[in-house]
DRENTORKOL-3810 file (N, C-alpha, C; in nm, 4 decimals):
REM DRENTORKOL-3810
@n.u->0.1323; n.v->-0.7910; n.w->2.3246; ca.u->0.1817; ca.v->-0.6764; ca.w->2.2010; c.u->0.0673; c.v->-0.7432; c.w->2.0886
@n.u->-0.0174; n.v->-0.6293; n.w->2.0355; ca.u->-0.1077; ca.v->-0.7123; ca.w->1.9113; c.u->-0.0693; c.v->-0.6528; c.w->1.7964
@n.u->-0.0876; n.v->-0.8231; n.w->1.7630; ca.u->-0.0084; ca.v->-0.8793; ca.w->1.6007; c.u->-0.1675; c.v->-0.8184; c.w->1.4754
@n.u->-0.2445; n.v->-0.7684; n.w->1.5308; ca.u->-0.3538; ca.v->-0.7994; ca.w->1.4228; c.u->-0.3473; c.v->-0.7123; c.w->1.3196
@n.u->-0.3777; n.v->-0.7206; n.w->1.1538; ca.u->-0.3306; ca.v->-0.6731; ca.w->1.0976; c.u->-0.4997; c.v->-0.6302; c.w->1.0083
@n.u->-0.4939; n.v->-0.5268; n.w->0.9895; ca.u->-0.6460; ca.v->-0.4722; ca.w->0.9428; c.u->-0.6268; c.v->-0.4046; c.w->0.7894
@n.u->-0.6697; n.v->-0.5014; n.w->0.6793; ca.u->-0.7161; ca.v->-0.4135; ca.w->0.5106; c.u->-0.8073; c.v->-0.3538; c.w->0.5348
@n.u->-0.7912; n.v->-0.2680; n.w->0.4567; ca.u->-0.9221; ca.v->-0.1721; ca.w->0.4258; c.u->-0.9047; c.v->-0.1265; c.w->0.2762
@n.u->-0.9775; n.v->-0.1281; n.w->0.1858; ca.u->-1.0003; ca.v->-0.0971; ca.w->0.0708; c.u->-1.0814; c.v->0.0372; c.w->0.0515
@n.u->-0.9617; n.v->0.1657; n.w->-0.0388; ca.u->-1.0157; ca.v->0.2849; ca.w->-0.0145; c.u->-1.0773; c.v->0.3086; c.w->-0.1683
@n.u->-1.2457; n.v->0.2641; n.w->-0.1758; ca.u->-1.2513; ca.v->0.3274; ca.w->-0.2746; c.u->-1.1892; c.v->0.4540; c.w->-0.3510
@n.u->-1.1892; n.v->0.4253; n.w->-0.5043; ca.u->-1.1119; ca.v->0.5091; ca.w->-0.5854; c.u->-1.0086; c.v->0.5360; c.w->-0.5490
@n.u->-0.9045; n.v->0.4145; n.w->-0.4429; ca.u->-0.7772; ca.v->0.4700; ca.w->-0.3965; c.u->-0.6903; c.v->0.3426; c.w->-0.3718
@n.u->-0.6309; n.v->0.3729; n.w->-0.2246; ca.u->-0.4907; ca.v->0.2644; ca.w->-0.2495; c.u->-0.5910; c.v->0.1289; c.w->-0.1389
@n.u->-0.4877; n.v->0.0373; n.w->-0.0832; ca.u->-0.5388; ca.v->-0.0263; ca.w->0.0193; c.u->-0.4358; c.v->-0.0524; c.w->0.1051
@n.u->-0.4766; n.v->0.0128; n.w->0.2569; ca.u->-0.4130; ca.v->0.0136; ca.w->0.3303; c.u->-0.3974; c.v->-0.0682; c.w->0.4398
@n.u->-0.3565; n.v->-0.0967; n.w->0.4926; ca.u->-0.2886; ca.v->-0.2193; ca.w->0.5782; c.u->-0.2706; c.v->-0.1838; c.w->0.7092
@n.u->-0.3609; n.v->-0.1981; n.w->0.8106; ca.u->-0.2888; ca.v->-0.1686; ca.w->0.9266; c.u->-0.2029; c.v->-0.2274; c.w->1.0250
@n.u->-0.0699; n.v->-0.1987; n.w->1.0368; ca.u->-0.0604; ca.v->-0.3128; ca.w->1.1535; c.u->0.1323; c.v->-0.3261; c.w->1.0834
@n.u->0.2129; n.v->-0.4062; n.w->1.1850; ca.u->0.3218; ca.v->-0.3890; ca.w->1.1378; c.u->0.3531; c.v->-0.5303; c.w->1.0268
@n.u->0.4257; n.v->-0.5224; n.w->0.9081; ca.u->0.4355; ca.v->-0.5969; ca.w->0.8210; c.u->0.5437; c.v->-0.5252; c.w->0.7864
@n.u->0.6228; n.v->-0.6963; n.w->0.6954; ca.u->0.7729; ca.v->-0.6830; ca.w->0.6516; c.u->0.6632; c.v->-0.6802; c.w->0.4578
@n.u->0.7531; n.v->-0.6106; n.w->0.3961; ca.u->0.7417; ca.v->-0.6322; ca.w->0.2290; c.u->0.8558; c.v->-0.6492; c.w->0.1805
@n.u->0.8946; n.v->-0.7851; n.w->0.1000; ca.u->0.9709; ca.v->-0.8485; ca.w->-0.0069; c.u->0.9822; c.v->-0.8400; c.w->-0.0746
@n.u->1.1168; n.v->-0.7594; n.w->-0.1722; ca.u->1.0767; ca.v->-0.6920; ca.w->-0.3232; c.u->1.1345; c.v->-0.8029; c.w->-0.3730
@n.u->1.1398; n.v->-0.8081; n.w->-0.5238; ca.u->1.1849; ca.v->-0.9704; ca.w->-0.5804; c.u->1.3341; c.v->-0.9593; c.w->-0.5270
@n.u->1.3688; n.v->-0.8242; n.w->-0.5531; ca.u->1.5374; ca.v->-0.8624; ca.w->-0.5040; c.u->1.5773; c.v->-0.8482; c.w->-0.4143
@n.u->1.4707; n.v->-0.9176; n.w->-0.3188; ca.u->1.5622; ca.v->-0.9421; ca.w->-0.1739; c.u->1.5167; c.v->-0.8231; c.w->-0.0908
@n.u->1.5050; n.v->-0.6983; n.w->-0.1062; ca.u->1.4874; ca.v->-0.5855; ca.w->-0.0328; c.u->1.3984; c.v->-0.6085; c.w->0.0388
@n.u->1.4254; n.v->-0.5611; n.w->0.2172; ca.u->1.2781; ca.v->-0.6056; ca.w->0.3241; c.u->1.2858; c.v->-0.4611; c.w->0.3256
@n.u->1.1637; n.v->-0.3861; n.w->0.3362; ca.u->1.1077; ca.v->-0.2419; ca.w->0.4367; c.u->1.0131; c.v->-0.2992; c.w->0.5269
@n.u->1.0071; n.v->-0.2627; n.w->0.6499; ca.u->0.9576; ca.v->-0.2623; ca.w->0.7387; c.u->0.8424; c.v->-0.1719; c.w->0.7655
@n.u->0.7650; n.v->-0.1503; n.w->0.6831; ca.u->0.6553; ca.v->0.0300; ca.w->0.7328; c.u->0.5874; c.v->-0.0609; c.w->0.8995
@n.u->0.5663; n.v->0.0801; n.w->0.9621; ca.u->0.4622; ca.v->0.0717; ca.w->1.0285; c.u->0.3569; c.v->0.1269; c.w->1.0434
@n.u->0.2365; n.v->0.0629; n.w->1.1340; ca.u->0.1148; ca.v->0.1681; ca.w->1.1612; c.u->0.0091; c.v->0.1195; c.w->1.0312
@n.u->0.0371; n.v->0.2104; n.w->0.9365; ca.u->-0.0332; ca.v->0.2015; ca.w->0.7895; c.u->0.0393; c.v->0.1976; c.w->0.6920
@n.u->0.0125; n.v->0.1278; n.w->0.5890; ca.u->0.0685; ca.v->0.1405; ca.w->0.4620; c.u->0.0159; c.v->0.1260; c.w->0.3388
@n.u->0.0067; n.v->0.2235; n.w->0.2868; ca.u->-0.0753; ca.v->0.2030; ca.w->0.1577; c.u->-0.0258; c.v->0.1735; c.w->0.0119
@n.u->-0.0971; n.v->0.0394; n.w->-0.0209; ca.u->-0.0506; ca.v->0.0105; ca.w->-0.1202; c.u->-0.1405; c.v->0.0140; c.w->-0.2428
@n.u->-0.0273; n.v->0.0791; n.w->-0.4103; ca.u->-0.1144; ca.v->0.0317; ca.w->-0.5349; c.u->-0.2337; c.v->-0.0236; c.w->-0.5674
@n.u->-0.3208; n.v->0.0449; n.w->-0.6334; ca.u->-0.4165; ca.v->-0.0417; ca.w->-0.7101; c.u->-0.4344; c.v->-0.0442; c.w->-0.7930
@n.u->-0.4044; n.v->0.1053; n.w->-0.8648; ca.u->-0.4338; ca.v->0.2010; ca.w->-0.9985; c.u->-0.3197; c.v->0.1419; c.w->-1.1177
@n.u->-0.2190; n.v->0.1233; n.w->-1.0410; ca.u->-0.1021; ca.v->0.0894; ca.w->-1.1244; c.u->-0.0072; c.v->0.1566; c.w->-1.1683
@n.u->-0.0589; n.v->0.2852; n.w->-1.1571; ca.u->0.0297; ca.v->0.4145; ca.w->-1.2246; c.u->0.1521; c.v->0.4959; c.w->-1.0813
@n.u->0.1339; n.v->0.4527; n.w->-0.9491; ca.u->0.2251; ca.v->0.4956; ca.w->-0.8981; c.u->0.3961; c.v->0.4390; c.w->-0.9206
@n.u->0.4544; n.v->0.5320; n.w->-0.9043; ca.u->0.6069; ca.v->0.5375; ca.w->-0.9326; c.u->0.7028; c.v->0.4712; c.w->-0.8447
@n.u->0.6423; n.v->0.4508; n.w->-0.6954; ca.u->0.6936; ca.v->0.3639; ca.w->-0.5972; c.u->0.5764; c.v->0.2580; c.w->-0.5505
@n.u->0.5849; n.v->0.1351; n.w->-0.6810; ca.u->0.5430; ca.v->-0.0006; ca.w->-0.6062; c.u->0.5815; c.v->-0.0721; c.w->-0.5738
@n.u->0.5245; n.v->-0.1410; n.w->-0.4810; ca.u->0.3618; ca.v->-0.1737; ca.w->-0.4767; c.u->0.3620; c.v->-0.0299; c.w->-0.3741
@n.u->0.3912; n.v->0.0636; n.w->-0.3143; ca.u->0.3602; ca.v->0.1520; ca.w->-0.2429; c.u->0.2457; c.v->0.2870; c.w->-0.3142
@n.u->0.1803; n.v->0.3172; n.w->-0.2917; ca.u->0.0444; ca.v->0.4086; ca.w->-0.2954; c.u->0.1727; c.v->0.5487; c.w->-0.3084
@n.u->0.1553; n.v->0.6402; n.w->-0.4044; ca.u->0.2254; ca.v->0.7799; ca.w->-0.4255; c.u->0.1217; c.v->0.8484; c.w->-0.4458
@n.u->0.0721; n.v->0.8191; n.w->-0.4311; ca.u->-0.1146; ca.v->0.9236; ca.w->-0.4761; c.u->-0.1511; c.v->0.9498; c.w->-0.6338
@n.u->-0.0316; n.v->0.8886; n.w->-0.6967; ca.u->-0.1183; ca.v->0.9173; ca.w->-0.9066; c.u->-0.2171; c.v->0.8890; c.w->-0.9026
@n.u->-0.3493; n.v->0.7876; n.w->-0.8067; ca.u->-0.4764; ca.v->0.7912; ca.w->-0.8562; c.u->-0.5772; c.v->0.9042; c.w->-0.8655
@n.u->-0.5430; n.v->0.9914; n.w->-0.7565; ca.u->-0.5818; ca.v->1.0638; ca.w->-0.8097; c.u->-0.5582; c.v->1.1490; c.w->-0.9230
@n.u->-0.4675; n.v->1.1476; n.w->-1.0028; ca.u->-0.4175; ca.v->1.2363; ca.w->-1.1331; c.u->-0.4885; c.v->1.1473; c.w->-1.2424
@n.u->-0.5031; n.v->1.0316; n.w->-1.2576; ca.u->-0.5411; ca.v->0.9857; ca.w->-1.3717; c.u->-0.6495; c.v->0.9360; c.w->-1.3292
@n.u->-0.7381; n.v->0.9734; n.w->-1.1706; ca.u->-0.9353; ca.v->0.9625; ca.w->-1.1539; c.u->-0.9141; c.v->0.7852; c.w->-1.1518
@n.u->-0.8663; n.v->0.7382; n.w->-1.1190; ca.u->-0.8796; ca.v->0.6088; ca.w->-1.0548; c.u->-0.9985; c.v->0.6031; c.w->-1.0401
@n.u->-1.0504; n.v->0.4791; n.w->-1.0477; ca.u->-1.2156; ca.v->0.3872; ca.w->-0.9847; c.u->-1.1935; c.v->0.2823; c.w->-0.9844
@n.u->-1.1965; n.v->0.2555; n.w->-0.8541; ca.u->-1.1798; ca.v->0.1047; ca.w->-0.7860; c.u->-1.2855; c.v->0.0926; c.w->-0.6555
END
């Protein structure tokens, strides 16, 4: 099994994490997304810490 994790920062978009991981919220809830997970960098997502595409609407630069 390949447990390698790759992190990719998209220009003007989210941070992509390639690989299997667990994301634990402050409330203790655990999500285990598979393959590719997009994390918000713009701060406008309504689904934090995950990206919901709002960076396009606010014309995020980063």
